[in-house]
Structures are given as structure tokens and as C-alpha cells.
C-alpha positions as CSV (number, residue, x, y, z in Angstrom):
1,X,-34.8,37.6,-36.8
2,X,-35.2,37.9,-33.1
3,X,-37.1,34.5,-32.9
4,X,-34.2,32.8,-34.7
5,X,-31.7,34.2,-32.3
6,X,-33.7,33.1,-29.3
7,X,-34.0,29.5,-30.8
8,X,-30.2,29.4,-31.3
9,X,-29.6,30.6,-27.7
10,X,-32.2,28.0,-26.4
11,X,-30.5,25.2,-28.3
12,X,-27.0,26.1,-27.1
13,X,-28.2,26.4,-23.4
14,X,-30.1,23.0,-23.7
15,X,-27.1,21.3,-25.1
16,X,-24.9,22.7,-22.4
17,X,-27.2,21.3,-19.8
18,X,-27.9,17.9,-21.4
19,X,-24.3,16.8,-22.1
20,X,-23.0,17.0,-18.5
21,X,-26.1,15.1,-17.3
22,X,-25.6,12.3,-19.8
23,X,-21.9,12.1,-19.0
24,X,-22.7,11.9,-15.3
25,X,-25.2,9.1,-15.8
26,X,-23.0,7.0,-18.1
27,X,-21.3,4.0,-16.5
28,X,-17.5,3.8,-16.8
29,X,-16.6,1.0,-19.2
30,X,-14.7,-1.9,-17.8
31,X,-11.9,-3.5,-19.6
32,X,-10.3,-6.9,-19.1
33,X,-6.6,-5.9,-19.0
34,X,-5.3,-9.4,-18.5
35,X,-6.4,-13.0,-18.4
36,X,-4.6,-16.3,-17.9
37,X,-4.4,-19.6,-16.2
38,X,-3.4,-21.3,-13.0
39,X,-1.5,-24.5,-13.5
40,X,-0.2,-27.2,-11.1
41,X,2.8,-26.0,-9.1
42,X,4.8,-29.1,-10.2
43,X,4.6,-27.8,-13.8
44,X,5.8,-24.2,-12.8
45,X,8.7,-25.0,-10.6
46,X,9.9,-28.5,-11.6
47,X,12.5,-30.1,-9.5
48,X,12.0,-27.8,-6.5
49,X,10.3,-27.8,-3.1
50,X,7.0,-27.2,-5.0
51,X,7.0,-30.8,-6.1
52,X,5.5,-32.7,-3.2
53,X,2.7,-35.2,-2.7
54,X,0.1,-32.4,-2.5
55,X,1.0,-30.6,-5.7
56,X,1.5,-34.0,-7.5
57,X,-2.0,-35.2,-6.4
58,X,-3.5,-31.9,-7.6
59,X,-1.8,-32.4,-11.0
60,X,-3.0,-36.0,-11.3
61,X,-6.5,-34.9,-10.4
62,X,-6.4,-32.3,-13.2
63,X,-6.4,-29.2,-10.9
64,X,-6.5,-26.0,-12.9
65,X,-7.8,-22.5,-12.9
66,X,-8.1,-19.2,-14.6
67,X,-8.0,-15.5,-13.8
68,X,-9.1,-12.2,-15.2
69,X,-8.0,-8.7,-14.2
70,X,-10.6,-6.0,-14.8
71,X,-9.9,-2.3,-14.6
72,X,-12.7,0.3,-15.0
73,X,-11.7,3.1,-17.4
74,X,-9.5,5.7,-15.7
75,X,-9.8,4.0,-12.3
76,X,-6.8,3.7,-9.9
77,X,-7.8,0.2,-8.9
78,X,-8.4,-3.2,-10.4
79,X,-10.5,-6.3,-9.6
80,X,-9.3,-9.9,-9.8
81,X,-11.5,-12.9,-10.4
82,X,-9.9,-16.3,-9.9
83,X,-11.7,-19.6,-10.6
84,X,-10.4,-23.1,-9.9
85,X,-11.6,-26.6,-10.5
86,X,-10.6,-30.2,-9.8
87,X,-9.4,-29.4,-6.3
88,X,-10.3,-31.4,-3.2
89,X,-14.1,-31.1,-2.8
90,X,-15.4,-29.1,0.2
91,X,-12.0,-27.9,1.2
92,X,-10.6,-24.5,2.1
93,X,-7.5,-23.1,0.3
94,X,-5.4,-20.0,1.0
95,X,-4.9,-17.4,-1.8
96,X,-1.6,-15.6,-1.9
97,X,-0.3,-12.8,-4.2
98,X,3.3,-12.8,-5.1
99,X,3.9,-9.1,-5.9
100,X,7.1,-9.7,-7.8
101,X,5.5,-12.2,-10.2
102,X,7.5,-15.2,-11.3
103,X,10.2,-15.7,-13.9
104,X,8.3,-18.0,-16.3
105,X,11.5,-18.7,-18.2
106,X,13.6,-19.7,-15.2
107,X,15.6,-23.0,-15.6
108,X,14.2,-26.2,-14.1
109,X,15.0,-26.3,-10.4
110,X,15.1,-22.5,-10.0
111,X,12.3,-21.1,-7.8
112,X,14.3,-18.1,-6.7
113,X,11.7,-15.7,-8.1
114,X,8.9,-17.2,-5.9
115,X,7.7,-14.9,-3.2
116,X,7.6,-13.2,-0.9
117,X,3.8,-13.8,-0.9
118,X,1.0,-12.0,0.9
119,X,-2.0,-13.9,2.2
120,X,-5.0,-12.3,0.6
121,X,-7.8,-14.6,1.8
122,X,-9.3,-18.0,1.3
123,X,-11.5,-19.8,-1.1
124,X,-13.7,-22.9,-0.4
125,X,-14.4,-25.5,-3.0
126,X,-17.9,-27.0,-3.5
127,X,-18.8,-30.7,-3.7
128,X,-17.3,-30.8,-7.2
129,X,-14.0,-29.3,-6.3
130,X,-14.8,-25.9,-7.9
131,X,-14.1,-22.6,-6.1
132,X,-13.6,-18.9,-6.8
133,X,-12.0,-15.9,-5.3
134,X,-12.9,-12.2,-6.0
135,X,-10.8,-9.2,-4.9
136,X,-11.9,-5.7,-5.5
137,X,-10.8,-2.2,-4.5
138,X,-7.1,-2.8,-4.5
139,X,-5.7,0.6,-4.0
140,X,-2.2,0.7,-5.5
141,X,0.3,3.4,-6.2
142,X,0.8,4.5,-9.8
143,X,3.0,2.0,-11.6
144,X,3.3,-1.1,-13.7
145,X,2.5,-4.4,-11.9
146,X,3.2,-8.1,-12.6
147,X,2.1,-10.4,-9.9
148,X,1.2,-14.1,-9.6
149,X,-1.3,-16.0,-7.6
150,X,-0.6,-19.1,-5.5
151,X,-3.4,-21.4,-4.3
152,X,-2.3,-23.3,-1.2
153,X,-3.9,-26.4,0.3
154,X,-4.0,-25.9,4.1
155,X,-1.9,-28.6,5.7
156,X,-1.5,-29.7,9.2
157,X,1.8,-27.8,9.8
158,X,2.4,-25.8,6.6
159,X,0.7,-24.7,3.4
160,X,1.2,-26.7,0.3
161,X,1.1,-24.8,-3.0
162,X,-1.0,-26.7,-5.5
163,X,-1.6,-24.0,-8.3
164,X,0.4,-21.0,-9.5
165,X,-0.8,-18.5,-12.0
166,X,0.7,-16.9,-15.0
167,X,1.7,-13.3,-14.2
168,X,-1.1,-10.9,-13.9
169,X,0.0,-7.7,-15.7
170,X,-1.6,-4.3,-15.4
171,X,-0.9,-0.6,-15.0
172,X,-2.2,1.9,-12.5
173,X,-2.3,5.3,-14.2
174,X,-2.1,8.7,-12.5
């Protein structure tokens, strides 16, 4: 009887030691919480200042892009991956985040939901006009977010928005 009791105690103690070690070594699963596309600015804000020779040229050349928003389980941050193609080869573009998102059902000619935008960095296209932008470690307060991405061609005097994303939607939990 004593041996049986010792075996039970040994099994319970072993399990108590193994479970925390396994939990500590396991990687937190990542989940794609949103994905979408970037389309020419002329198609997002028709009949507005976003229709210009730069955005029209990008549309004619078939400029487009996509994004994913990843969020590790229970993390208080997200990562963004943005990919673009059919932009001007070997060129640098500015990446802006519009923290308010855009009203995708706004009537033609209404770009009142655009901005204010925050410059987040740049991306450079390769010889084929393909580029990418990755942003990680974005520490945000708890809340629900809906933002959009603007890709701007760097002009002589001003930036020219050529691509705008669907809204990127995610939640930062406590």
C-alpha cells in the first residue's frame, strides 16, 4: 500500500513540474486578425484631390497591394505587413497611417474622412515595382481600431497618394 501511495505522490509532483515547463516553452499562436487590399487612390476618393496625374498613372499601370494584420494571442500589440506591386521601379514611397480609417461608403467627391495621417516610414520598390513594409511592436492603448494605409509617391514639392487600403480592423485587449 505504501508503494502505491508513493507512486501516486510521485506522479502528481511530476505532473505539477512538467505542465509549467511545457507551457513556458510553447510559442504563443499568431492569428491574422484582418487582411485586405490597397487600391488606387482614384478609385477610393473619386472626384477629389486624390485624382491627379500620379494616382491616375498608378491606376493605369495596375498598381495594387495587400495587407495583413497579425496579433499574437493575448498580446497588446499587432504587426502589419503591407505588400505593393506595379509601382514605379526603384522608387521610394512614404507609408502613412490614417488612424481614423476611411468611410468606404462616402459619396463620390467626399474625402472628408481622409486623415489626419501619420508618417510611419518608407518602402522602396525593386526593379519590378514590388515593395513591402513591415511594422511591429505597435504599443497601443486598449481599444478597437480601424485605420487605413496610404502609400504616397514622393514628389518634388508634395506627396502624391497613389494607393489607399481598406480599413485595417483590430482590437487591443486588456
